[in-house]
C-alpha positions as CSV (number, residue, x, y, z in Angstrom):
1,M,-17.4,31.9,74.6
2,F,-17.9,35.1,72.4
3,N,-14.9,35.2,70.7
4,E,-15.5,31.9,69.3
5,G,-18.5,33.4,67.8
6,R,-21.1,31.9,70.1
7,S,-24.0,33.5,71.7
8,F,-26.3,32.5,75.2
9,S,-28.2,30.0,73.4
10,G,-25.4,28.3,70.9
11,N,-23.7,29.3,67.4
12,E,-26.8,30.7,66.1
13,R,-26.4,32.4,62.5
14,D,-28.9,34.8,61.3
15,K,-31.0,32.9,58.4
16,L,-33.5,34.4,56.1
17,F,-36.2,32.1,54.6
18,L,-37.9,32.8,51.3
19,N,-41.8,31.7,50.9
20,R,-42.3,29.5,47.8
21,G,-46.2,30.3,48.1
22,D,-47.2,26.5,48.9
23,G,-46.4,26.5,52.8
24,T,-42.5,26.0,51.9
25,F,-39.5,27.7,52.6
26,V,-36.0,28.1,51.1
27,D,-32.7,29.1,52.5
28,V,-31.8,32.3,50.7
29,S,-29.4,33.6,53.5
30,D,-26.1,32.8,51.5
31,L,-27.4,34.3,48.1
32,S,-29.0,37.4,49.8
33,G,-26.1,38.4,52.3
34,C,-27.9,37.9,54.9
35,D,-26.3,34.8,56.3
36,S,-24.3,36.4,59.9
37,P,-22.9,34.7,62.6
38,N,-23.9,37.9,64.8
39,D,-27.3,35.9,66.4
40,G,-30.0,38.3,65.8
41,R,-32.7,38.7,67.6
42,G,-34.8,41.6,66.5
43,V,-35.9,42.3,62.8
44,I,-37.7,45.5,61.3
45,T,-39.0,45.4,57.8
46,A,-39.9,48.7,56.1
47,D,-39.4,50.5,53.3
48,L,-36.3,52.8,54.7
49,D,-35.7,54.5,51.2
50,D,-39.6,54.4,49.5
51,D,-38.9,53.0,46.5
52,G,-41.8,50.4,46.7
53,D,-40.2,47.7,48.5
54,L,-39.6,46.4,52.4
55,D,-35.9,47.0,53.4
56,M,-34.5,44.8,57.0
57,F,-32.9,46.3,59.6
58,V,-31.7,43.5,62.3
59,H,-30.9,44.0,65.8
60,E,-27.8,41.7,66.8
61,N,-28.0,40.3,70.2
62,Q,-24.7,40.0,71.2
63,R,-22.7,42.9,68.9
64,E,-22.0,46.1,69.0
65,R,-22.9,46.4,65.2
66,H,-26.4,46.3,64.1
67,A,-27.2,45.4,60.0
68,M,-29.2,47.0,57.4
69,Y,-30.7,44.9,54.2
70,R,-31.5,47.2,51.5
71,N,-33.5,45.2,49.0
72,E,-32.7,46.1,45.3
73,L,-35.1,43.5,43.8
74,G,-37.6,46.6,42.4
75,G,-40.8,45.7,40.8
76,S,-44.4,47.2,41.1
77,F,-46.1,48.0,44.4
78,L,-48.6,49.1,46.6
79,K,-48.3,51.4,49.5
80,V,-51.4,51.6,52.1
81,R,-51.7,53.7,55.1
82,L,-54.4,54.0,57.5
83,R,-56.1,56.3,59.5
84,G,-59.2,55.5,61.8
85,T,-61.9,57.8,62.6
86,T,-64.5,55.6,64.9
87,G,-61.8,54.1,67.4
88,Q,-57.7,54.4,67.5
89,Y,-56.1,56.9,64.7
90,E,-53.5,54.8,63.6
91,A,-55.9,51.8,63.2
92,I,-53.7,49.2,64.5
93,G,-55.4,46.0,63.8
94,A,-57.0,46.7,60.8
95,T,-56.5,44.1,57.4
96,V,-55.8,45.0,54.5
97,V,-57.0,42.9,51.5
98,V,-55.5,43.8,48.3
99,A,-57.1,41.2,45.2
100,T,-55.2,40.9,41.7
101,A,-55.5,38.4,39.2
102,H,-53.3,36.5,41.1
103,G,-55.6,36.2,44.1
104,P,-56.3,38.1,47.2
105,V,-53.0,38.6,49.5
106,A,-53.9,40.3,53.2
107,Q,-52.0,41.7,55.6
108,V,-52.5,43.2,59.5
109,L,-51.5,46.4,60.8
110,T,-49.3,45.7,63.6
111,R,-47.0,48.3,65.6
112,G,-45.1,45.5,67.5
113,A,-43.8,42.4,65.6
114,G,-41.6,40.5,67.8
115,F,-38.5,41.1,70.1
116,V,-37.2,44.6,70.6
117,S,-39.2,45.2,67.0
118,C,-41.8,47.4,65.7
119,Q,-43.0,48.0,62.2
120,A,-43.5,51.1,60.4
121,P,-47.3,52.7,60.1
122,E,-47.8,51.2,56.4
123,L,-48.0,48.7,54.6
124,V,-46.4,47.7,51.4
125,F,-47.7,44.5,48.5
126,G,-45.7,43.6,45.7
127,M,-48.0,43.8,42.5
128,G,-46.6,40.6,40.9
129,G,-46.5,42.4,37.4
130,V,-50.6,43.6,37.2
131,D,-51.8,46.9,36.5
132,E,-54.2,47.2,39.8
133,A,-55.8,45.7,42.6
134,A,-59.2,46.2,44.6
135,V,-58.5,47.0,48.0
136,T,-60.5,46.3,51.2
137,V,-60.2,47.2,54.7
138,H,-61.5,45.4,57.5
139,W,-61.1,48.1,60.4
140,P,-60.5,47.1,64.1
141,G,-64.2,48.2,65.1
142,G,-65.6,45.7,62.8
143,A,-66.5,47.4,59.5
144,T,-65.8,46.0,56.4
145,E,-65.0,49.0,53.3
146,S,-64.2,48.6,49.7
147,F,-61.9,51.5,48.3
148,G,-62.5,49.9,44.7
149,T,-59.5,49.5,42.7
150,I,-56.1,51.5,42.9
151,A,-53.6,51.4,40.3
152,K,-49.9,49.8,40.8
153,D,-47.2,52.1,42.5
154,S,-49.4,54.1,44.3
155,R,-49.1,55.6,47.6
156,V,-52.7,55.7,49.6
157,L,-54.2,57.2,52.4
158,L,-57.6,55.2,53.3
159,V,-59.5,56.9,55.9
160,E,-62.0,55.3,57.8
161,G,-65.7,55.8,56.1
162,H,-64.6,57.9,53.5
163,G,-64.7,54.5,50.9
164,K,-61.8,56.5,48.4
165,S,-58.2,56.5,48.6
166,T,-56.3,59.9,48.4
167,S,-52.6,59.5,47.4
168,F,-49.6,60.9,49.3
169,D,-46.3,62.3,48.3
170,T,-43.3,60.1,48.1
171,V,-40.5,61.7,50.6
172,A,-37.1,61.1,48.6
173,R,-34.8,59.4,51.2
174,T,-31.5,58.1,50.1
175,L,-29.7,55.1,51.8
176,P,-25.8,55.3,52.2
177,D,-24.3,53.5,49.7
178,P,-22.9,50.7,52.0
179,L,-19.5,49.1,52.2
180,P,-18.6,45.7,50.5
181,R,-20.5,44.0,53.7
182,G,-18.1,42.1,55.5
183,L,-15.2,43.1,53.2
184,R,-11.9,45.2,54.2
185,I,-10.8,45.3,50.6
186,R,-12.9,47.1,47.7
187,I,-12.8,46.8,43.8
188,G,-9.6,48.0,42.4
189,E,-7.5,47.2,45.5
190,T,-4.9,44.6,45.7
191,V,-4.9,41.6,48.0
192,P,-2.0,41.8,50.2
193,T,0.3,38.4,51.1
194,F,-1.1,37.4,54.7
195,V,-0.5,34.9,57.3
196,A,-2.4,31.9,57.4
197,R,-2.2,28.3,58.2
198,D,-2.4,25.4,55.6
199,I,-4.6,21.9,55.9
200,D,-1.9,20.6,58.2
201,G,-1.8,23.4,60.5
202,Q,1.5,24.9,59.3
203,R,1.8,28.6,59.4
204,V,2.5,30.3,55.7
205,H,2.1,33.2,54.1
206,V,-0.3,33.5,51.6
207,D,0.4,35.1,48.2
208,V,-2.5,35.0,45.6
209,R,-0.6,36.6,42.6
210,A,1.7,33.7,43.0
211,L,-0.9,30.9,43.6
212,G,-2.3,32.3,40.2
213,E,-0.1,31.5,38.4
214,G,-0.2,34.6,36.3
215,K,-4.1,33.7,36.1
216,R,-7.2,35.3,37.3
217,V,-7.6,34.0,41.2
218,Y,-11.1,33.2,42.4
219,L,-10.4,33.6,46.3
220,N,-13.2,31.8,47.9
221,F,-14.4,32.3,51.6
222,W,-16.2,29.0,53.0
223,A,-16.8,27.2,56.4
224,T,-17.4,24.0,57.1
225,F,-21.2,25.0,58.5
226,C,-22.2,26.4,55.0
227,S,-23.7,23.9,52.8
228,S,-23.9,26.1,49.9
229,C,-20.3,26.2,50.5
230,L,-19.5,22.5,50.1
231,A,-21.7,22.3,47.7
232,E,-19.9,24.3,45.1
233,M,-16.5,22.6,45.8
234,G,-17.2,20.4,42.7
235,D,-17.7,23.1,40.8
236,L,-14.3,25.1,42.3
237,T,-12.5,22.3,41.5
238,H,-13.5,21.8,38.2
239,V,-12.9,25.3,37.5
240,H,-9.6,25.7,38.8
241,Q,-8.4,22.1,37.1
242,Q,-10.4,23.0,33.5
243,D,-10.4,26.3,33.1
244,P,-7.0,27.6,31.7
245,D,-7.2,31.0,32.8
246,I,-8.7,30.6,36.4
247,R,-6.8,29.7,39.6
248,V,-8.7,29.1,43.2
249,V,-7.7,29.5,46.6
250,G,-10.0,28.6,49.1
251,V,-10.2,30.5,52.7
252,A,-12.1,28.3,55.5
253,M,-13.7,31.0,57.6
254,D,-14.4,28.4,60.6
255,A,-13.3,30.2,64.3
256,P,-10.2,29.0,65.6
257,G,-10.2,27.1,69.1
258,T,-9.0,28.7,72.1
259,T,-7.0,25.5,73.1
260,D,-4.4,23.7,71.1
261,T,-6.5,20.6,71.0
262,K,-9.8,22.7,70.2
263,D,-7.7,24.6,67.4
264,A,-6.5,20.7,66.2
265,E,-10.2,20.1,65.5
266,V,-11.0,22.5,63.7
267,L,-8.4,22.1,61.6
268,A,-9.2,18.7,61.1
269,L,-13.0,19.2,60.5
270,I,-11.8,21.9,57.9
271,A,-9.2,19.1,56.3
272,R,-12.1,16.0,56.5
273,R,-15.1,18.5,54.9
274,F,-12.9,19.9,52.0
275,D,-12.1,16.8,51.2
276,K,-15.1,15.0,51.0
277,S,-16.9,17.7,49.2
278,G,-14.8,17.0,46.5
279,G,-12.3,19.9,47.2
280,K,-8.6,19.9,45.2
281,F,-7.4,23.3,45.1
282,P,-5.2,25.2,47.9
283,T,-7.2,26.5,50.7
284,F,-6.1,28.1,53.9
285,A,-7.5,28.8,57.1
286,H,-7.3,31.9,60.0
287,V,-4.3,32.1,61.8
288,P,-5.7,33.1,65.7
289,D,-2.4,34.7,66.9
290,A,-0.8,36.3,64.1
291,P,2.2,39.2,65.0
292,T,0.9,42.4,64.7
293,D,2.7,43.6,62.0
294,D,1.6,40.7,59.5
295,F,-1.6,40.6,57.4
296,T,-3.8,38.4,58.0
297,I,-7.5,37.1,56.7
298,E,-8.8,39.6,58.8
299,S,-7.1,42.2,57.2
300,I,-9.2,41.5,54.1
301,V,-12.5,40.4,55.9
302,D,-14.5,40.6,58.7
303,L,-14.8,37.3,60.3
304,E,-17.8,38.3,61.8
305,R,-20.1,39.6,59.1
306,L,-19.0,38.4,55.8
307,P,-21.9,36.1,54.5
308,I,-20.3,32.9,53.3
309,P,-19.9,31.7,50.2
310,T,-18.0,34.6,48.8
311,T,-15.7,35.1,46.2
312,L,-13.2,37.8,45.2
313,V,-12.2,37.9,41.6
314,L,-8.9,38.8,41.1
315,S,-6.7,39.9,38.3
316,P,-3.3,38.1,37.4
317,E,-1.8,41.1,39.8
318,G,-4.0,40.3,42.7
319,V,-6.3,43.5,42.1
320,V,-10.1,43.0,43.2
321,I,-12.2,43.2,40.1
322,D,-15.7,41.5,40.9
323,I,-17.1,40.1,44.2
324,I,-19.7,37.1,43.7
325,R,-22.0,36.7,46.7
326,G,-23.4,33.1,46.9
327,P,-22.3,30.2,45.0
328,I,-20.4,30.8,41.9
329,Q,-22.1,29.7,38.3
330,V,-20.7,27.3,36.1
331,D,-21.8,26.8,32.8
């Protein structure tokens, strides 16, 4: 079961949803790079690199490796730490209200926040482009206290009963520069000829340089269960057929079956979804039992960790010159 990328509760992928502010959410899993088949269960959000925005650490339930996502959107912020004096020191359960011209935003300070998860002892507010905010704290003991107006990009400590804020120093923390998520090849390296299967299930050697015919190549990784992947097939086909300088090659990331019958079903599904979505360019699938001396799709990507869709932009010589996360943009 686990060899097919499944968990005890089904084939559940990690998903990230963006709050639109009107009571609805939009799926941004593929655009953010958080789309993963690793069955995440615990999530921690914290400003891990102290740059004023929330990063994320995901506990992957069925995997040896967990995932850390660094937020690089930036923007102005207000970071708040609390200290209680009439009850518990950490002021757990206090509500902080930050009011700007856009309206008030409230957050509750908690330390436990879900399965195998905890939160940092501070709250981070996005300032939405305004210069200052009025801050009020509702302490766990029932008292309400105003701390006046605080400027954007401030890191403040609010002590119960003091009525004014004090700044705390930033601690420079540099997170490691991650490898391209899910990739086993870097920009500047050459994609090797690899073993795969064509739509008919025949084992073939895929030479992207030959398929590129002396042009740049979009090597697109997709899957039948990825709606964004299927939605961009028409655009990729347009690029492949109409752009004189680009050719498109697809690689389906669907896990192969554990028996010949199931494997045939997976290939049939790939062919059916590819055709229905308007795919009209060479596309290939994973080979489950390739000889160890051959390069395979797994020589290029980590099948379990690559966010999809991902497209490698290759030079005519097969060298990776760019990486596109999420659907491509066609003018």
